[in-house]
Every structure is written in structure tokens, then in C-alpha cells.
N, C-alpha and C positions, 0 to 999 in steps of 0.2 A: 782666271783672274780671282784676286785676293781682295777682300776684304779687312779694312782698317777702322778701329775707333780712335777718331781725332782727340786729340787733347782736350780735356773739359777748358771751356772758355767762361763758365760762369764762374761766381761765388758760392756754393752751396755748403751748408754745415758738414762738418766734418764726417757724421755719421752717414750723411746722404752720399756723400762721396765715397767714403768706404764701401756703401754697398751696389754703388754702381759698378765699382771695380771688382767685388765678390761675384757680380752677377754677369759682369761681362768676360770673367774666365771660365763661364760655362755657355757664352754664347758663341755662334758659328763664326767668329771673326778672326781673322789670322795675327793680325798686326795689333799692338795698343799701345798708345802714345801716352806719357805720363808725365806731369810736371805743370807749372804754373808759366803762361804764356802771356797773361794780361797784365797783371799788375803785380808787382813785389810786395805790397803791403797786404796780399791775401796770405796769411799765411795759419790758418786752422791746420793745414797740413804743413810739415817743416821738410826739409829735403831729406831726411831720414824716413820720414812717412813714404816719401815717392820711393826712396829708394827699398824699402819694405816690400810694398807692393809691387815693385820689378821683379824682386824673388818670388814673390808669390805667383806671379801672371806668368813668370819664365818655366816656372815649375809646371804650371798648368798647360804648357805647351804652346803657349803664344810667344811670338816675336815681340819684345818690348823697344819702344825706339823714348829714347829721354829728350825731352823738348827744352831748347831755350826759350829764355825772353828776348821777344824782338825789339824791346826797346830798353838799352843798358844805362839808367839814371843815376847810379852811385858806386863806389867802391864795394858796397856790401854785395850788390847785383853781381858785380864783376867775380867776387870772391864767390858765390854762390856756382856760378857757372863755370868757373874752373874747377870748383869739387865735383860738379856733376860730369863734366867730360874726364875728369882724371875718374871717377868710378867707373864710366862706361870704358875708359882704353885699359881698366884691370878685370876687365869682363868680356874686353871683346872675343875671347876664346868661346865665350857662349851664346855670341850672336849678338852680343848687347851693340845697338848704334844708337848715336842721338841725331837729335834733326835741328840743325844750325840754322836759326832765323834771324843772324845778323850777321854781317861778315866777319865779326869779333869771334863770334863763335867757329866760322869755318876756321879762321887763323887758328885757335886752340886745338880744334879737330886735328887739323894738318900739323901742327907742332905735337902733339898724341900720337900720331901716327895710327888714328883710329877712321875706318869708312863711318860715313855719316849721311843723313837726309837730305837735300839742299831745301828748306822751307820755302813755302810760297813768297815769303816777306824779303826774300832774296830778289825778288823781283828780275827773274830772268826772262827778257824777250828776244834774245839771239842767240843761234847755234854757237856763237865763237864763246860767249859766256857759259853754255852748258858744256864744252868741250874743256873747257879751263876747269869747270869743276869735278867733271870728269877726272882729269888728269890729276886733281886734289884728291882723288879716292870718295869722291860722292858717288854711291851707290845706287841713290833713287831721288828724284826731282819731284816738286809738286809746282807746277804752273801757276803763274800768277792769277787770281780768282779770274778779273776781268778778261781772262784769253778765251778768245771763242777757238770751235772746232776748226775753222781754217785756218789760223794762226796755230794750233798745235801742229796740227796735220803737216803743215810747212816746215816746222822745225826739225831739225836733222840731230835725232839723240844717238850718242853715243853708245857704240856695242856695249852691252853689259851693265848699262844703265836703266834701271825699268822709270815708268813715268806713273806719278799718283794724282789722280784728279779728284776734288774737294768736289764730291758726289750728292753731298745733302746736309744742309744745315742752314741757320744763318752766315751769310758772308761777312766776316771778319775782314771789312773795305779800308781802315785806318785807324792809325795809331796816333795818340797825342800826349806830349805832357802833362797837360790837362784833365782833370776826373771830370767828366759830363754830368755823372750820377751825382756827385756831390755838389756839382754845380745848381743842379736841378733841385734837389734841396737847402740850397743858399748855405752850402758847409764849404771849408776848404779843404781842399786835397790832403793835407796833413791832418785834418781833422774831420774824415768824411763820416766816423763812425758806422762803416761800413754797410753803409746802406745799401752793396752791390746784393748783400744777404737777402735783400726784401724783394728782388727779382730775378728768380732763378732762370728765367730765360730773355733776359733783359728788358730795361726801362722801353714802350714803345715811345714813338715818336709819331705823333700824324701830322697831315696837311690841316689846313683850313677846312676844307670839306672831308674831314674826319677819313681821310684814307692812310693805312698805315704807309710812312716814308723810310725811315731807319727805326734802328733800335741801337739805343745807347748802354753799353756795358762797360762802367767804369770809364778809364784810358781809350777804350775800345769803341769804335761807333761800325755795325753790323748792318746787313738790308735789314726792311723792314719785313719781306717775306722770307718763306723757308725756301731756299734752293734746292731744287731736286733734279738730277739726270738719270732718275730711274726708268724713266719712259725711253731716253734716248741708248740704253745697254746695248742694242743690235747695232749702233753705231761708235762705240767705243774703241776701234781698231788702233793697238799699238799703244794701249793703256793695262798696265798690269793691275794696279790697285786703285779700288775705290774708299776714299776717305769718307766716313761718318761720322756727323760731330755731335755729341749727347747733347740732347734737347732733355727738359724735367721729364716730359709727358712721354709715354708710347715708344721708348726707344729702343725695346727688346722687339715690339711689333716691327720696327722700322728696320731692325737689320734682318727679321726674318724675312720680308718683304725683299729687300737685296739678295737673300740670300736664296730664295726661291726664283727670284729671276736668274741668277748664273746658274742653277740648276737644271732650268728650263720648266720649269713646273709651274710657272707665272711667265706671263706675255707683258710685254711693254705697255699697252693698252690696259691692261686690268691693274698695272704697278700706279697707273696713271690717276684711276680712279680711286686705289686704296689709299693711296699716300694723303690726297689730301683732307680725308677723315680722321689723318692721325695727327699732321701737320697745322690743318687750318689752310690758308693761302700758299701756294707754291710760285714759282717762279723759275726759268732758264733763259732767260734773255742774254746774258751774256755769252754762253756757249752756241747760240745762235747770232753772236753778234749784232744782237738788237742792244735798247735802253734794259738794265738789270730787271726790273719788275715784271718785263715782257713773259709771258707765256705762251709758247709755239703750241699749235694744234697735235694733237698726238695721233697718231693712226697706229695700225697693229703691223706697218710694214717700216716704218723708219721715223726720222725728223721731218717736219714740216716748218717752216719759219711761220 
């Protein structure tokens, strides 16, 4: 089973972002996703910077995937996506892939004749759609984040297509043309003053009772708790890749936990104890077919709802 470092969902200062990928080059992850996947106004790293990182990580032996925006709002967004896919097409012989996060990106990847990863925001919930993507040269797919273990097991995955499951991080649940972080500060989206920089793990949204409910991340709404499937690893049959979404604190230790799990030097029960110390409150409800913030009872022998 491979480990993937998902695209950075937050807006960090340039130096911190570059430091993340410099460190990731030495981490035991097999795949690294690069690119802005939330808001096109986040441009402390330009496209040329992402492409330079792609070259560096490829040289370090990582499989690099260039991710596209899930919400295209302007001609400049479309132009950037075309350029990104064009770069991947030029380097396809080096194993370069793109992650298509909307169907326009799928169309451009097909037109360029390159293999691609079908991102979770394509919302693939049936085997017919998955078969269509396989015919279009999708080499891997990421199930929708709300998809349960039972639903995933029932999916017929075409031969030659890998399954990548979101296994750690705050779940990116929804996208909007509005910026919720800007709205929190009574700012217009076009004059947001880049307040996302003040919230490296998103802006927490609590219920009236003080319970963490959601996380606001610009135009993206995330889960309040960190989603983790570490303690479900023994039951992840048919899954070839685990995606770990970068968080601001303790990310290297999180990667090491998952690496130890796949090596068998750490048990699922031990991981269930260790990860909350790094991440805070965790959840796994969607995987169990329950409400998202739910956390199942963990045992050493498998999954329990």
C-alpha cells in the first residue's frame, strides 16, 4: 500500500510551503500532489513554482501529481489549468500525472492524451461512471469523501485502475463561489486581504454549545474534526493508496504513524491512541456509514461501528 501526500488545502506563507515539500522529499511517502486546489487568489506560489517543485520531487524519487482547481471561475483559471495539463503532457514519459478535479480538466487531459487521477470532487458514486473514466485513461480514482466502506466495497473498479482513499486530514466537504473566511471578517471576496494566512489549519466554526462543527477555509468548507482511517487499515482491502492531507502541526509524525502501520511495526489500536495526540479530536463516521463527526470503537482486530 502506497502513501500519498495530498495537495496543500491551506494558504501558508511561501517559506512554510516550500519547507513542507523540502521535508516531504525525505518522508516515506510515495506520491506527492502539488498545486492550488482551493482558491485561485492564493498566489504566493505561482505555477512556475509548483512546476519547479515537481521537478525537485521527481528527482527525489516521488511520483508527482499536479492537481487542478475544482471550481473554475475565470478565463485566467482555465488558462492556468491548460498550462498545467500541457506541462504534464510534455513530461508524461517521466510518470507525470494530473489530478482532474472537475470534468473540464478530464476533457483537457483526454485531449492531451495523458493518464490522470480522477479526484474526489468528480463525485463518482457508480461503477458505470468509473468505467467511463477508465476508458478515458484514468489510472486512479479517489472516492467521494462521504462514501462508506460498504459502498466502496460494492463498487466494481475496472482492472488496472487503483483506488486512493482520503485517510487523514480535515475533510474538504464543499466549495462555494463565496469566501467564508472573508465574510467572517466582513470583507469582500475580491478584497479578502488574504486572511486565510492567519489560519494555517482553517478557521474553526463551533456550535452554540462550543463543539467544533466545521472548519472554514476560504471558499472551502471542511469537517471540524480530523478524519482518520489509520485504525481501519486492516479492513482497507482493495485500496492501493492512502491520502494524507497536510496539516500545519506534526505532519511528519503523522506520516511516520501510517508508514509504521503499513510495515506492521504499529498496530491499528496503537495508532488510534497515538494520532489524537497529534491531531486532536478525530472522526471516521463516513467510513462507517454514520454521521461524519462520529468515531467508531477501536479494537485490535478490526472495525466496530
